[in-house]
C-alpha positions in Angstrom: -13.8 -12.4 -26.1 -10.2 -12.5 -24.9 -9.2 -15.3 -27.4 -10.6 -13.3 -30.3 -8.6 -10.3 -29.2 -5.5 -12.4 -28.9 -6.2 -13.9 -32.4 -6.5 -10.4 -33.8 -3.2 -9.2 -32.3 -1.5 -12.4 -33.5 -2.9 -11.7 -37.0 -1.6 -8.1 -37.0 1.9 -9.2 -35.8 2.0 -11.9 -38.5 0.8 -9.4 -41.1 3.5 -7.0 -40.1 6.3 -9.6 -40.2 5.2 -11.1 -43.5 4.8 -7.6 -45.0 8.3 -6.7 -43.8 9.8 -9.8 -45.4 7.9 -9.2 -48.6 8.9 -5.5 -48.9 12.6 -6.3 -48.1 12.5 -9.1 -50.7 11.2 -6.6 -53.2 14.2 -4.4 -52.6 12.5 -1.8 -50.5 15.1 0.2 -48.6 14.8 0.9 -44.9 14.2 4.5 -45.8 11.2 3.6 -48.0 9.8 0.9 -45.7 7.4 3.0 -43.6 5.5 4.4 -46.5 5.6 1.1 -48.4 4.2 -0.7 -45.3 1.5 1.9 -45.0 0.5 1.4 -48.6 0.2 -2.4 -48.0 -2.0 -1.7 -45.0 -4.3 0.6 -47.1 -4.5 -2.0 -49.9 -5.4 -4.7 -47.4 -8.1 -2.5 -45.8 -9.5 -1.6 -49.2 -9.7 -5.3 -50.1 -11.6 -6.0 -46.9 -14.0 -3.1 -47.5 -14.5 -4.2 -51.1 -15.2 -7.8 -50.2 -17.4 -7.0 -47.2 -20.6 -6.1 -49.2 -20.5 -9.3 -51.2 -20.2 -11.3 -48.0 -23.1 -9.6 -46.3 -25.3 -10.0 -49.5 -24.5 -13.8 -49.4 -25.6 -14.0 -45.7 -28.9 -12.2 -46.4 -29.6 -14.4 -49.4 -28.9 -17.5 -47.4 -31.0 -16.4 -44.5 -33.9 -15.6 -46.9 -33.6 -19.1 -48.4 -33.7 -20.7 -45.0 -36.9 -18.7 -44.1 -38.6 -19.7 -47.4 -37.8 -23.3 -46.8 -39.2 -23.2 -43.3 -42.5 -21.7 -44.5 -43.0 -24.4 -47.2 
């Protein structure tokens, strides 16, 4: 459990650092940075939420296939 927590924190730190680099490379000023970073976070979360249903559908389909093979 601890390693997954550490992995999550590492991911968040890397996301923040790479986002900062990206935004500054795009010419975002320090004044605009906070709102631009927040927008990137929302886009990232929306992407995860959008992709999540398709991932869970694939898992259900695969588990149903496994069950049907075990019956036959």
